[in-house]
N, C-alpha and C positions, 0 to 999 in steps of 0.2 A: 288257605291263608285267611286269617282274620283281617278284615280291611277296616272296620269301623265299629264303634259303639253307637247304638242308636236308642233313642227314647222309645220305650214300649208304647203300644197304642193306648194303654190305660194310664200312661204317665206315672206308673208306680215303680219303674225301674229301668235299667239299661240292659240291652241285650247285645251280645257279640255272636255273630253267625259266621261260621267258616264257609269259604267258597273255594273249592267244592266242599261238600259235606265230608266230615271225618267219620271214622268208625272207632269210637273209643271203647276200650275194654273197661267197663265201669267197675269191675272187681279190682283191677289194677289201680285205677284212679282212686278208689276208696282206700286201698292199702297205702298208697302214697300219701294221701291226705291224713290218714290216721297216724302214719309215721311222723308227721309234722305236728301231731297233737291236736288235729282238727276233728271235732265231732262230726260224723256223717250219718245221715239217715238214708238208707238204701231202699228206694221204692221200686226196685227191679228194673224199671225202664228209665229211671233218672236218679240222680243223687242230689241231696240237699246238704250243703256243707256249711258249717257254722264259722265261716270266715268273716272278715270285716271288709266289706259288707257280705251278708249271707249270699250264697250263690247256688243256683240250681244248674246242674250239669246233665245234658242229655247225651244219649249214645251217639247222636249225629255231630256232637261237638258244640251245640248251641249252649251258650252260657247266659243266664239271666241273673243280673246283680240287683238285689233288692235295696235300691237306694235311689233317691232323686238327685243325688250329687254326682255330676259327671266326673269330677276329679277322684271321688272315692271309687267309682266304677272302674276308672282307668287304673288306679292303684291295685284294685282287686284282680283285674285282668292280668296285669304285669306279674303279680305274685303267682297266680295260677299258671301263667305261661312258664315261669321258671320251674315251679315244682313239677309240672306235668310235661314239660318240654313241648309245649304247643307252638305251632307256627304263629307268627304275629306280624305286626307292622310297626314302623317307627311311631313313637308317641305322638308326633305332630299329625300323623294320619288318623290316630285313634281318637284324639280329643274332639268331642262334638263341638260344633260351632253354633253361635246365635241361640243361646238358651238351651242348648243340649240336643237340638234336633239336627240330624245330618242326613 
């Protein structure tokens, strides 16, 4: 289950990390996103999807949203969650507190 979004250590984006790790079929994820009209770069071990905001998706389920806006990261997570049927948490648990660091 994804429990929270947190600011990355370089402050360049927000990441969502599942606990425990998932094993995503990146080929299936790519197909699903492309069916939604999303351009995807397949780097074999991860995908970079041209969503808003752009997101990097790893096989372990780690999601990196390239934005400094916690609300945009939350919207991106919820959109991916619907498209990919990812486990999640209620919005109030996902929204970072106090300047985005949780």
